[in-house]
C-alpha positions in Angstrom: 0.0 0.0 0.0 1.4 3.4 -1.0 0.7 6.7 0.7 2.5 9.6 -1.0 6.1 8.4 -1.5 5.9 5.8 1.3 5.3 2.1 0.8 3.6 0.3 3.7 3.9 -3.4 4.3 2.3 -5.6 7.0 4.4 -5.3 10.1 4.8 -9.1 10.2 6.8 -8.8 7.0 9.1 -6.1 8.3 9.6 -6.7 12.0 12.9 -4.8 11.9 10.8 -1.6 11.5 9.0 -2.3 14.8 10.6 -1.8 18.3 11.8 -5.1 19.9 9.4 -4.7 22.9 6.4 -4.4 20.5 7.2 -7.4 18.2 5.6 -10.1 20.3 2.3 -8.1 20.2 2.1 -7.6 16.4 -1.4 -8.4 15.0 -2.9 -8.6 11.6 -3.8 -5.3 10.1 -0.8 -3.3 11.4 1.3 -1.8 8.6 4.7 -0.1 8.7 7.0 1.9 6.4 10.6 2.8 6.6 11.2 6.6 7.1 14.2 8.9 7.5 14.6 9.6 11.3 16.1 12.9 10.5 12.8 14.1 9.2 11.4 14.7 12.7 9.6 17.9 11.8 6.0 17.1 10.7 6.0 19.7 7.9 9.4 18.5 6.6 8.2 14.9 6.8 5.0 15.6 4.9 6.8 17.6 2.2 9.5 15.0 1.7 7.1 12.1 1.5 4.3 13.9 -0.2 1.9 13.1 2.6 -0.8 15.6 3.6 -1.0 17.0 7.1 -4.7 16.0 7.0 -3.7 12.3 7.0 -0.7 12.6 9.3 -0.4 12.2 13.0 2.1 12.4 15.9 2.5 10.3 19.0 2.9 11.9 22.3 4.0 9.6 25.2 3.1 10.8 28.7 4.1 9.3 32.0 2.0 8.9 35.1 3.1 8.1 38.6 1.1 7.3 41.7 2.8 6.0 44.8 5.2 3.3 43.6 3.4 2.6 40.3 4.5 4.2 37.0 2.7 3.8 33.7 2.7 5.3 30.2 0.1 6.3 27.7 0.7 6.9 24.0 -1.6 9.5 22.5 -2.0 9.8 18.8 -2.6 13.4 17.8 -3.6 14.5 14.3 -0.9 16.6 12.7 -3.4 19.4 12.2 -4.0 19.5 16.0 -1.6 21.2 18.3 -0.1 18.6 20.8 0.3 20.7 23.9 -1.2 21.0 27.3 -4.7 20.2 25.8 -3.4 16.7 25.0 -1.9 16.4 28.5 -5.1 17.7 30.2 -7.2 15.1 28.4 -4.9 12.3 29.3 -4.6 13.5 32.9 -8.3 13.1 33.5 -8.4 9.6 31.8 -5.5 8.3 33.8 -6.8 9.7 37.2 -3.6 11.7 37.7 -3.5 15.2 39.0 -0.8 16.3 36.6 0.8 14.7 33.6 4.5 14.4 33.4 7.0 13.9 30.7 9.0 10.7 30.6 11.7 12.0 32.8 13.4 8.9 34.2 14.2 7.7 30.7 13.2 9.0 27.3 10.4 6.9 25.6 12.9 6.0 22.9 14.9 3.9 25.4 11.8 2.1 26.4 10.3 1.5 23.0 13.4 1.8 20.7 11.3 4.3 18.7 12.6 7.7 17.6 10.6 10.7 18.5 10.6 14.5 18.3 10.1 17.1 21.0 
């Protein structure tokens, strides 16, 4: 399947494009495409791969802590939506936490092997 200049394949056919911790959880229907990690800026990514902002998204990883428990939530945000405090406030109420926090103890990339932008 092609989207702009990107060619997507079932994740099961390209497990090297999926972070090691995710591989055991792959399911039918998940597709991946190789991308240039240096194209972290959404506008640059969309221009380079000829993909519209209206069909693009970003993933924001937030961390919650309560007592001795820590958990993470990955929020997919449309590229046309600003990923700021609004995203955090929405996730805060869903996770029952008084205030969201960034992944301070270790960046999400070290947990998932994924690249991300700030």
